[in-house]
N, C-alpha and C positions, 0 to 999 in steps of 0.2 A: 504493500500500500504506500502510495506517495502522497505528499501534502503540498498544497499550493495556496498562495495568496491570490485572491481574485477580486478585481474591481468590478462590482456588479452594477449594471445599469438599472437603478431603481431610485426614482425621485423621492419616494417616501422614506428611504433609508437615511436618517439624519446622522451621518457619520462622515468624518474626513479620512477614515481608515479603510484599508482593504479587509476582506474576510477570509478566514482560513477554511479550506475544504480538502477532503481526501478524494483520491481517484486511483482506481486499480489499473494503472497504466502510466506510460510516459507522456508528458505534455511539454511542448515548447513554450517558452515565454512568448506571449502574444497570441496564444491559442484562444479562439473564441469558443466559449463553453456556455452551457446552461446549468444553473444552480438554483436551489430553492432558498428564497428569502421570505420570511413571514408567511410560509405556506403557499407562496406563489413562485412559479418558475420564471427566472429572469435570465437574459443574456449577460455575459460578463467576459472579461479579458484576464487571462493569467498574467500576473505581473512578476512572479518569482516562485521558485521552488524552495520550500522550507523544511526544517526538521519536524518530526512528529511533536505536536504541542501536548501540554499536560492536560488539556481539556478535551472534551468530546467534540468531534466535528461532524458536519453533514457531508454527504457525498456529492461530488459533481454529477449532475444528472446525465450529461453527455457532452462530448466534444463535437462541435460542429465541423463538417468537412470543408473548412475554409482555410486559406493561407493565413499564417500568423500575422498579427498587426505589427508593423515596424516598431522597433525599440524606441525610436525618437518620438513616435506618436504617443506611446505610453508615457514617456517622460513629460511630453507636452500636456497631457491631460492631468497628470499629477501636479504640474506647475499651475495650471489654470485653477484647480481646486484650491490650492494654497493661496495664490496671488489674488484671486477674486473671492476668497472666503466662502466657497460654496461646497456643498456635500459632494463627495466623490461620485456617488450614484447618479447625480445630476450631470456632472462633467463628463463621465465616461459615455453617456448617451450620445455625445457629439461624434464619437468614433464609430459606433455600431449602427448601421442603418436599420430602420424598422423593418421587420420581416426577414432579418438575416437568417433565421432558423428555417425558412421555407426553401424548398428546392426550386431554384430558378437558374436559367442559363444566362451567361453573359450576353450583353447586346452585341450584335455584329457592328464592327466599325465601318460605316459606310459614309464617309464625308463626301461632300460635293464641292470640290474646289472650283473656284472661278478662274477659268482659263483665259479670260480676257484681260487679266491684269498685265499692264506693261512693266517691264523691268524698271526698277527704281534704284537710282544710285544715291547713296547718302551724301548730303552736303557736308561741308567741312565741320560745321558745328556738331552735326549728328555723328560724324566719324570720331571726333574728339571725345564726345560723351561716351560713345560705345567703347572706345579704347580704354578710357578711364575705368569704366565699370568692369570690363573683362580683365583688368590688371590685377584685381584682388577681390576675393569673395568677402564682401562686407555690406553694410547698409548704405544706400545712397538716396538722398532726397533730390529728385529731379524736378526743378522748377522750370517748366517750359510753358510759354504762353500758348493759348489755344491756337492750333494751326501750325505749331512749330515742328510737328512730326515726331512726337513722343512715341506713338504706337509703332512707327517704323523702327525706332531704336529698340523697342521691346522685341519686335520680330527678329531683328538682326542678332540680338543676344540669345533668343530662343533657338535660332539656327545654330549658333555656336554651342549651345547646350546639347543639341541633338548630335552634333559631331563628336562630343565628348561622352556620349551615351548617358546623358543626364536628362532629368524630367523638369517640367516647368508648371507652375501654378499662376494663373492670371486672374486676379480679383477685379470685378466690376461692381459699382455701388448699387446697381438696380438690375433686377431681372430683365427689365425692358431694354437695357443696353447690352445684354448678353449677345443678342443676334448680331449687332453691329460689330462687336469684337470678334465673334466667331467668323463672320464674313471676311473680315480683314485677315485673320490668321489662316483661313482655308485657302487664301490666294497664294500662300507660300508653303503650306504643308498639306499633303494629300492623304495622310493617315495619322492615327494616334491622337486625334483631337477629341476631347470629351467635354460635355456640358453637364453641369449639375446645378440645380436650383430647387427651391421649395415648391414651385408649381408642378413639378413632376409628381406622378403617383408613387406610392410606396414601391410598386413593382419596378417602375422605371428607374427610381433612385437605386434600388438594390441591384438591378442589372448593370447600371453604370458603375457602381462600386465594384462589382465582380470584374467588369471589363477593364477598369483601371488597374486592378490587381494583376491581371494577366498581360496587360500591354507592355511593350518595350518602350521606355522613355516617353511616357504619355505627356500630353499638354492638356491640363485641366482648366477650364474657364467657368467662372460662376461667381456669385456673391460670396459673402464671408464663409459660408459652410464649406466651400471648396478647399479651404485650408486643411481640412481633416481627411482629405482624399488618401486612400491607401497606397502611397508612393514610397518606394524604398530608396531611390537614387535621386533625390531632389537636388537640383542645381540652381534654380531660379524661382523667386517669388516676386511678382509684380502686384502692387496695390495701385490700380489706376484711379484717378480722382480721389486721392487718399484723404482729402479733407472732408469728404462726405459724411454726414451724421449717420447714415444708414449702416456704416461699418460698426457701429455700437449696437450690440444686441439688446433688445428691450425686455426680454424675458430671461429668467435664470437658466444658465449662467450668463450674467450680463458682462460679457467680455467685449473688448474692443479689438477688431480684426488687425489693426496696425500693431498693437502691443503683442498680440499672439503671433503675428507674422514675424516680428522681431525676435521673439523667443524661438520660433521654429527655425529661423535662419541660424541662430546660435547653435542649436542642436544638430543641424545638418551641415554646417560650414558652407552654406549656400550664399547666393547673391540676393539681396533684397532691394527692390527699387520702389520708392514711394513717389509716384508721379502726380503732379498737379500744377495748374497755372496759378492756383491760390492755395498754397500749402496751409495746413493747420498751424496756428500760432504755436501750439505746444510742440508739434513735430519739428518745426523750423528752429525753435529755440534749442531743442535737444540736439539737432544736427549741427548747430553752430558750435556746440561744445566739442565737436570732433572734427578737426581740420581735414579737409579733403572729401567730406561726405556730401557737401552741397554742390550740385552741378546745375548749370543754367542753360536754357535755350530760349533766348529773348527775342528772336526774330521768327516770323512765320516762314514756312517753306516758300510760299508765294508772296514774297515781301513787297512785290509791286502793287498788290491789292490794298486799298485803303478803306478805312471805315470812318464815316462821319457820324458823330454823336450829337444829338440835340436834346436839351432838357425842356420840358413843358411844365410850367407851374400850374398845378391843378386849382390853386386858390383863385386864379384869374379865370372866372367862369365864362367870360366872353369868348374864350377859345373853345367852348363846348356848345356850339350853336345847334348842331344837328343831332348830337348824341350825348347822353350824360356820362358815358364812359370813354368814348373815343373822341379825342380832341380834333379840331380842324386840321392842324399840321399832320397828325397821324393819319387821318382819313385821306388827305391829299397825297401823302407819300404812299399809302396803300394802293390808291388808284393808279398812280404812276408806275408802281412796281408790277402790279397785275397786268396792266396794259403792255408792259415790256416783256411779258411772258415769264416773269420771275415769281418766286414764292415769298410769302409773308409769314412770319411767326409773331403771334401775340402771346406774351407771357403774362400769366396772372396766377399767383400762388394761393388761390382759393377755389375749392370745388363747389358744385351746386349752382343754383340760380341766384338766390339771395342769402345773405348771411344771417338775417333775422326777420321775423314777422312781428310788427308792432301795431297796437291799436292807437290811433291818433286821438281817440276820445278820452281814454283813461290811462294810457301809457302801458297797458299790459304787453308783455313780451312772451312769445312762445318759447318755453324753456324745457329742457329735458328733466323729467321728474327724478331721474337718478343722479345727474351731474349738476343740475341747476345752471346749465350753460345754454345759450341761445341755440335753437334748432335751425339747421340749414334747410332752406326751401329747395326741393328738387321738383320742378314743374313736370318734367317728362315722366317721373315716377309717380306723380300725384301724391307726394309724401313730404313730411318734415322728418329730417334725419339728424341724429346726434352722431358726430364723427368720432366721439370718444368711446361710447359704449354700444353704439349701433341701435339705439332705441329708435323706433319708427312711429309716426303718428300721421293721421290724415290732415289735409289742408283745411283749416277752419273757414267757414263762410261768414262767421261773425265772432265777436269777442266773447269768450266764455265768462268774463267778469261782468261787463256792462251791456252785453248783447248788441253793441254797435257793429255795423257792417263796415265801418271806416278803418279797414286794415290796410297797412302799407308794407311793402317789402323793401327793406333797407340793405345796402351793401350789394356786392355782386360777386358771383362765382364764375367759373369758366363757362357754365351753361348760359349765363346771362350775357357774357361777352360774345358767345356764339350767336345769340339772338341779335345783338347789336350789329355784328358783322354781316349777318344775313340781311338785315334791314338796309344797310348801306351798300352791300354788294350782292344783290339777289341772284346774279348769274354765276357767282364764284362757287367753286367746290371747297367746302370747309371741313376740316378734320379736327376733332377734339382729341387730345392726348393727355389723359390724366388717370389716376389710379382707379377712379370709378369705372373706367372702361378697361384698362389694361389688367386689372386684377381678375376680370371675368373673361377676358378675350383669349381664347385658345389659339387665335391666329395672329399673335403679336408679330411674328416674323413677316407675315404678309403685309401687315399694316406698316411696318417699318420700311419694307421694300417700296410700298406705295408712296411714302413720303419722299424717299430718295429719288424715285423716278419722276417726281414732280407732278404726280396725279392730283395733288391738292394745291389749290391756289393760296389758301390761308390755313395755317396750323395754329390751333389755340390750345394751350396747355399750362400745367403747373410746372414746378421745378424739374419734373421729369424731362422736359424738353431742353432744359439748360445743361443737362449732364451728358455732354459728349456727342450729341447728334450732329452729323456731318452731312449737310444738304447742299449738293452742288449747285442747285438753282435758286438758292436763297438770296434775296435782294434786300429785305427789310426785316428788322426786328423791332417790335413795339413792346414796351413794358407798361402795362396798364396802370399799375400802382406799385411804385418802387419801395413804399414805406411799410409794406406788410410785416416784415420782421424787425424793422428798425426800432420800434417802440415796445417790443416785448420786454417785460421786467426780468431780464436775464443778463449776466455778465458777458455772454457771447453774442448778443444781438448785433453789435457793430460788425463783428467778424462775419457772421452769417450774411448780413446785408452786403458787405464788400464782396464776399465770395460769389453770391448769387448774381449780383449785377455784373461783375467781371465775367462770369461764365456765360451769362446771357449775351453780353456784348461779343464774346468770343465766337458765337455762332455765326456772326456776320464777317464778311471780308475774307473768307477762306478760299473761295474759288473765283471771286470777282469783287469789284468794289461794292461796298455795302453801306447801309445806313441803319442807325439805331436811334429810336425816339423813346425817351424815358419820361413818363409822366409821374410827378411827385409833388407832395405837399411841401417838401423841404429841399429845394434845389441846392441849398448851401450846406447840407449835411456832410460832415467830413467823410463818412463812409462812402457816400455817393460820389463826392468830388474825387476822392482818391481812386475809386474804381474807374471813373470815366477818363481820368488822366493817367491811368496805368502806373500809379505811384505806389507800388507795393512796399518799398523801403520805408518811406515816411509813415505809411499806415501801420506797418509792423512795429516800428520803434515807438510810436505814440501809444498803440494798444498795449505794448509790453510795459510801458511806464505806468499807464492807468491801472493795469492789473497788479503791478507791484505795490502801488499805493493801497489798493483795495484788498490785497492779499488773496488773489485768485490765481489759478493755473496760468502759466507754468511755474510760478514761484511757490505756490502752495498746492498740496493735494487736498481733494475734497471727498467727503463721505456724506451722502444724503440719506437721512433716516425718516421714515414715514410711519405714523401710527394711525390706525383706523378703528373706529368704534361706531356702534349704532347711535350713540348720543354724542352730539358735538361737544358738550361740556365735559364728558368723560374722556374723549380723545384729547381735549386741551389739557385736562388735569394730568393725565398720564404723561403727556409730552413735557409739561412743566416739571414733574417729578424726575423724569429721566434726564432732562437737561441739567437740573440741579445736581444730580448724582454724578454726571460726567464732569461738570465743572469742579466738583469737590475732589473726585478720585483720580482723574486722568490729567497728568501734567503735560505741557507742551502742545495743547490743542486749544482752539478757539471755537466755542459753540455759539451759533447764531440761532435765534428763535427760542421757543417755538412760534410758528406762524401758521395760519391756514395754508394748506397746499394750494398750488395754482389751480388744480382741479379739486376744489374743496369737498364737494359732495359727489359720491359715486353711487352706483346701484346698491352696494352693500353697506354704505355708511358714510361717516364724515372723516376727513383725513387732515392731520396736522403734521408739520414737517420741522425737522431740525437739520441744520447744515453744520458739519464739523470740519474745520480746517486744520492742517498741520503741515510742517515741512518734513515731518517724519511719517512716511506712509505706513510703516509698521504699526504705529499707534492706531491708525484708522482701521487697519486689518484686524488688530486685536479687538477693537470695539465690535466690528462686524462679526467676528467669530464667536463672540460672547453676547450676542444681541438677545434681549428677553423675548419671550413668546409674544406673538402678534405684531412685533415690529418688523418692518421691511427695510432693506438697505440697498444702496447702490454705491459701490466704490468707483471713483473717477467718472462721475456723471458729466456728460457733455453739455448739459444745461441743468438749471435748477427749477424748471417749470413743472 
């Protein structure tokens, strides 16, 4: 009889430790097995063989006929459990696909390369960057303006990895951008390219997992979960658009893909590239501490193309004669662009038709009974929807309080902007591109191809269209309201605004001269001015100074603590008591609050929040690992909302 430590994939197992099991046979470290926990059979991974313990053990139910998980992935999961203070049973679930115990065959690798791609020679800047990256396996922050050819550098290095019999992982921030990256990669590789993402069925993900295990030097493309692909000979990790908030997982384990990618690089001695036109303040600050890790590509590949940027002050309402959302300068530019056979993008970072329904007689507002936040009006669905908890309600015909029929719809979402565009350009083909569509659209690849081919005259969408879309026929970009994220009560709001405006501007001028019109209530906002003037350096230095004064990242680490109770007063009192205990017993930390959480009321109760700051992250990890019952925590939150 042999004895093994097993990391069991069981979210209900509140332990940071592996469990000891017996097995009548030999098992390799990394073997995927099934074992009983709390009278339920769960999948797990063998982490080591041990001597017979003094206590009685359960037997491993069976060893699954799968290849062992690579040692570096086991170390990575153990690190995640410790670094993010989560139970090992939760962390190990990142490695084992659901349904791993079922008998399935690996998917056949049938990529469809685009044979029309013309040979592309790297320019001098791309050559220099590529040479620097291939010189030493370490972490590189690649700040390249939109259109500078970062993807072509990635591909050049991927080709070098293939020649060295090494594999690559390419992360993209959104499932919607996977198709574009795959299309680019398949123009240079005709085999061994795999896509993984959460929209795939259990069977599809399991088959891809098996295929990647069997493949020689695979290239895996997908969102953050692609980091846990079963690759043995990893040579390259790319985090494209590394600044994107979607790289932080919002359910346990709440890891950040950039931090995990950095650890994976250390464990495999591979190359890590963090690519962005607008790097994260935190990541740029960390890279500055290591000479030679920051590389720059500050000119577009087609540098002869220019982009003209114009600001429209929304407070000057005489500029909105024909439409309440689209200004006269924007409508005129749209007409000229469409008549020239070019495409228009209208960017607006809100979904739905209207952001609130208000009674003009008594000031009643349609709110979510769970979250107490305004419901969003979706006219095409005939519903009011809460985008926090997904509560749905019908559209009222009169006010439930005063019975007045004088209801108005305030604010605008992407659907309302579509209505405005249709009213001004009835003959135009208009496509809406936001998560209300893409989360349900099984034909996302076809929709992307349609955009690239120029089938749509006007494309209207949320931040999804700001993230890497490359449209050859694009002539005009319009930002309907640039202030959406600017006044959020959060330390990162300036950074998010700068990044979003810069990325949106970057959609224009890639293949031809372009124009960008930005509508804003605050044309003099530093974040907007820095972005339209492409002044990253001053923006970064000013933001860094502000955060140092306020003691926010990257100068301090953060821990967000949340308590929820059926009664608001009880939640507040528990939060006061815990804050008092932390201040008394934990040195070297600053405790802010308690205060009502940004989303104060939820379906299950009332939430109060504490924020703990420290220059010693271990102190925050210690608090998180010893958190009382009913408290929730998040280490390294990317915002405090």
